[in-house]
C-alpha positions in Angstrom: 19.4 -14.6 11.1 19.6 -10.3 10.0 19.9 -8.6 13.6 17.6 -5.8 13.7 18.2 -2.6 15.4 16.2 -0.2 16.1 16.7 3.7 17.6 14.0 4.1 19.5 11.4 1.5 21.0 8.2 2.8 19.0 10.4 1.7 16.3 9.5 -1.7 17.0 5.9 -1.0 17.8 5.2 0.7 14.5 6.8 -2.6 13.0 3.7 -4.4 14.0 1.1 -1.8 14.1 2.2 0.9 12.0 -0.2 1.6 8.8 -3.6 3.0 8.0 -5.2 -0.2 8.6 -3.6 -2.2 11.4 -4.9 0.4 14.7 -8.1 0.3 13.4 -8.3 -3.0 13.1 -6.9 -4.3 16.3 -8.9 -1.4 17.9 -12.1 -3.3 17.0 -11.0 -6.7 17.8 -10.2 -5.2 21.3 -14.2 -5.7 21.9 -14.9 -8.7 20.0 -14.6 -12.1 18.1 -14.9 -10.7 14.8 -15.7 -12.1 11.3 -14.0 -10.7 8.1 -17.7 -9.5 6.6 -18.1 -7.7 9.9 -14.4 -6.3 9.8 -15.6 -5.0 6.4 -18.9 -3.6 7.7 -17.2 -1.6 10.8 -13.8 -0.7 8.5 -15.7 0.4 4.9 -12.9 1.9 3.4 -10.9 -1.2 3.6 -10.6 -3.2 0.5 -10.8 -7.0 1.1 -7.1 -7.5 -0.4 -5.8 -4.7 2.3 -8.1 -6.4 5.1 -6.6 -10.0 4.1 -3.1 -9.2 3.9 -3.5 -6.8 7.4 -5.3 -9.6 9.3 -2.6 -12.5 7.5 0.7 -9.6 8.6 -1.0 -9.6 12.4 -1.5 -13.5 12.5 2.0 -13.6 11.6 3.3 -11.2 14.3 1.3 -13.3 17.1 -1.3 -10.1 17.5 -4.4 -12.2 16.4 -5.8 -15.6 16.1 -7.2 -17.2 13.0 -9.8 -19.6 13.4 -11.3 -21.6 10.5 -14.3 -23.5 11.6 -14.9 -26.5 9.4 -18.2 -26.1 8.0 -20.1 -25.5 4.7 -19.7 -22.4 3.6 -16.7 -21.8 6.0 -16.5 -19.9 8.5 -13.6 -17.6 9.7 -12.7 -15.7 13.3 -10.4 -13.1 14.4 -10.0 -12.6 17.7 -6.7 -10.8 19.8 -4.2 -13.3 21.2 -2.9 -12.6 25.2 0.2 -10.7 23.4 -2.2 -8.7 21.0 -4.1 -8.1 24.5 -1.0 -6.7 25.8 -1.8 -3.2 23.1 -4.9 -2.6 24.8 -3.3 0.3 26.7 -2.0 1.6 23.7 -4.9 1.3 21.8 -7.0 2.7 24.4 -4.7 6.1 24.6 -4.7 6.3 20.5 -8.6 6.1 20.6 -8.6 8.9 23.4 -6.6 11.0 22.0 -8.2 10.9 18.6 -11.6 11.5 20.1 -10.0 14.5 22.0 -8.1 16.1 19.0 -11.6 15.4 17.2 -13.5 17.4 19.4 -10.4 20.4 18.8 -11.5 20.2 15.7 -14.9 20.8 16.0 -14.6 23.6 18.3 -12.5 25.6 15.7 -15.4 25.2 13.4 -14.5 22.2 11.4 -16.7 19.9 9.8 -15.9 16.6 11.4 -18.3 14.0 13.2 -16.9 10.5 14.9 -19.7 7.7 13.8 -20.3 5.7 16.4 -20.9 1.6 16.3 -24.4 2.0 15.9 -24.0 4.3 13.1 -21.2 1.9 10.8 -23.7 -0.9 11.0 -26.8 0.8 9.0 
């Protein structure tokens, strides 16, 4: 087995949750168990291929659970593992920082908005 070397702890964190989509997926799964279609609706710009890839990687890293129901049509649900739930504080801080940043952009006259869950569901 190859020895992995990190220069700073955040490198290990980013190796697991880094990228554009993983933190977004995890933020949604903090609130509820979700199916693939539900994740696609709340993350409208992600492709099915990318969503599947990111979910698989998070499952391999023991961050999320994938529960397959033996039924027709197939039903698959995703949730955070206990280990994944340990990221909640980090994810909450990221969300709070992002919301503050959006407020600063608005105050500077930027045309930005933050959709809420109800906006995305429509």
